[in-house]
N, C-alpha and C positions, 0 to 999 in steps of 0.2 A: 577720192572725192570726185574724180572726173565723171563717174557713173552715178554717184549718190545725188548730185544736184539734179540730174534728169529724173531720178526717182522721186525727189522732193517735189519737183514741178508737177509730176504725174499725180502724186498724192493730193495735191491741192487743186487738181483738175485745171491747171494753168496752161492754156494753149496759145496758139498764134493769134486767135481773136482777142485774147486779153492783152497780148503784147501790142497789138495794133491800137486798141482802145487807149492804152497808156501812152503810146507814142504820140497820139494825137493831142495829148495834154502836155507834151514836153515843153513847148514854147511858153505856154501859160504858167507852167511850173517855174520856169526860169524867171518870168516876170514877177512871180510871187515869192521868189527865194529870199529876198532881203526881208520882206515882211515875216516870212516863216521863221527866219533866224531870230528876229527881234522878239516875236511872240514865244518862240521855243525857249529862249533864254529867260524870259519873264516867268515861264512855267517851271523850269528846272531850278531857278533860284529859290523857289518856294520850298524846295526839299530841305534847305537849311544847312546841309552838310557838304554841298558841292564844292565849297572852297577848299576842301581837303584834296580834291582832284584838279580843280582849276585854280592854281595857287597864285598866278600872276597874270598880267595883261598879255604877255607874249603867248602863254599857253592858251589863254582865252581866245585870242585872235586866230591862232592856229586851229583850235577846236572849231571855232565858228566857220572857218573856211572849209574844213573837212565835212562838217555837218551839212553845209550848203551844197557841196558837191554830191554828197550821199542823197540828199533830198531830190536834187535834179535828176540823179541817176535812177531814182525810182520810176521815172517816166521815160527812160532811154529807149525802151522797146526791144532791147537786145539783152536777154538774160542768159548769157552763156557761162562757160566755165570761168572765164576771167572775172565776170561780175561776182560770182559766188566766192572766188578766191579772195577778192578784196573784202567781201563781207566777213569771211571767216577770219581774216587778219584783224579786222576791227574787233571781232569777238575775242580774239586772243589778247589784244591790248587791254580790253576790259577786264579780263581775268588777271593779267599781269599787274594792273594797278589796284586790283581788289575792289572794283566797282560792284556794289551789290546788284543782283539781278532785279531786285525791286525797283531800282532807279530806271533800269532799262525798260522794264514792263510798263512802268508809269509814264515814261517819256513817249512810248509808242501809243499810249492812249491819246496823248496830245496830237501826235502825228496823224493818227487815224481821223480824229475829229476835224483837224485843220483841213486835211485833204478832201474829206467828204463835204465839208461846209463850203469850201472854196473852189473845188474842181469837179465835183460829181454832177452838179446842176440837176439834182433830183432824178438823174437817169439811172435806172436799175442796173443795166449792164456795166456802166461806169463804176457804180458803187461796188459791184461784185469784183470787178478787176482790181480796184484800189484795195479792197479788203484782202484779196488774195495776195497781192505783192507785199503788203505790209505784214501779213501773217508769215509769209515765206521769209521775209527779212528777219523778223523776230525769232522765228524757229532757227534760222542759221546762226544768228548772233548768240543765242542762249545755248546752242549745241556745244560751244566752246567750254561753257561751264560744266556741262554734263561729261564731256570727254576728259576734262581736267580731274574731276572727281573720280571717274572710272580709272584713269591712268594711275592715280595715287593708290587706289584700292588694289589694282592688279599688280602693282609693283611690290606689294607687301608679301612677306613670307607667310606660311601657314600659321606659325606661332604668333606673328604680329596680328594676323586676322582674328585668331582665337582670342588674343588679348583685347583687341578692339571690341569684339562682340561681347566679351565678359564685362568690359568697362561700361559699355552701353547699358547692359542689364543692371549693373550695380548703380549706375547713375540714375536710371529710371526708377529703381527701388528707392534710392535716396531722395529723389524728387517727390515721390508719393508720400514717403515718410515725413518729409519737410512740410508738405501740404497738410497732412494730418496734424502735425505738431502745431502748425499755425492756426488751425481750426480750434485746437485746445486752448491756445493762447487767447484767441478771440473770446472763447467761453469764460476764461479766467478774467479777461478785461470786462466782460459783461457782469461777472460776479463782483469785481472791484467797484464798478460803477453803481451796482445795486447796493453794495455795502456802504459806500460813501453817501449814497442818497438816504439810506436808513439812518446813518449817524447824523445827517443834517436835520432830520425830523424828530429823531427819538433819542438824542443825546445832548449833552451840554457843550458840544464842540464849538458852538457859536455860528451865527448865520454867515458872517463874512468868510470865516475859514472854511465852513461847510460848503459854501457855494464854489469857492476856489478849488477845493478838493474834488468836488463833483465835475467841475469843468476840466480839471486835469485828467480825471479818469475817462471822461468823454473823449478827450484828445487822444489818449492811448488807445481807446476802442476804435476810433476813426482810423488811426494809423495801422492798427491790426487788420482792419477790413481791407484797407488799401493794399496791404502786404499780401493778403490772401488772393485778391484780384490779380495782382502782378504774378503770383506763383501759378495761378490758373493759366495766365497767358504764356508763362514759361513752359508749362506742360504742353501747350499747343505748338511750341517751337520758337517762341519769342526769346530774345536774349535775356539773361538773368539780370534783374533790376536790383543791384546792390544798393542803389540810392534809396530805395524804399526802406531797407533795413536801417539806414542812417536816419531816415525820417522818423521811424519808430523810436529810435534812441533819443532823438531830439524831443519828440513828444513826451517821452517818459521823464526827461530832464526838466522840461518846461513845467511838468506837473509838480516836480520837486520844488522848483522855484516858486510856483504859485502857493504851495503850502508854507515854505520857509519865509515868504515875503511878509508874513504877519508877525514874525518873530524878530525882535531887535538883536537877539543873540546869535543869529544865523547869518550875519552879514558876510563873514569870510567864506562860509559854505556856498552862499549865493554867488559870490564873485568867482569862486572856483568852477562851479557848475556853469555859470555864464561863459567863462572862458572855454570850457569843453564844448558848449553849444556853438560858439563861434567857430571853433576848429571843425566841428562836424558839419556846420553850414558851409564852410569853405570846401570841405571834401565833397559834399553833396553837389555844390556848384561845379566843381572840376569834373566830377563823374558825369553829371548831366550834360555838360558842355561837350564831352567827348563822345556822347551817344550818337 
């Protein structure tokens, strides 16, 4: 790492001039540090899941102190081995607690905007130096994630690597098969909606029952479309949304209730289905809360 940090600075064309520009902002950064922390926390709380990592007030206060020191250090003017060693340790802590890289990248967007808005003063050279040091910090912090992934892969035996590659291929095939199956389900849902609409106009099913049946079919169709959209996102790398499957099941059961609601002989079935819907709704809430 002793040589790699010099190489990193060189890659970003970060020189003594940049260090001097940032050092001149050091006192101003200290003056802004309390405001930075306040606005930074307002920003990260919008993520919604940070309470998983900031569990109590003691942890929060400790985190605030460290973020404040890190912010001030951005403008220390001395970016030596010790500076990068501290950055790398921060990255290692992020990996250990399982902090998603998305949170890190998003937080750096706030840092970038805050620094440019409050410290750059529309000066091109200052903006460039701030951009460089922020990108260098982000690069160093996220390198811990890359090294963790690489170390896990390199520690595998040839058999383990072969199994992992095979499982990836099988998983990829299964995902595309699932996407195709969901498209077929959507077509069947369209067919069901069309058939129910036909019965409404060309049978003696009755207007009230017919409308409720059509609404139920439309609900199933809507849930199917949402499921396809989520599967498309999953193919792009997003986590699998099991809660959407639950939503489809709820939609299908609601359709049953809409149909049964007109029958006085189906009260027990309605109660049973209602109980199942409540259980599914609770499961949906729990899964959605943990996302």
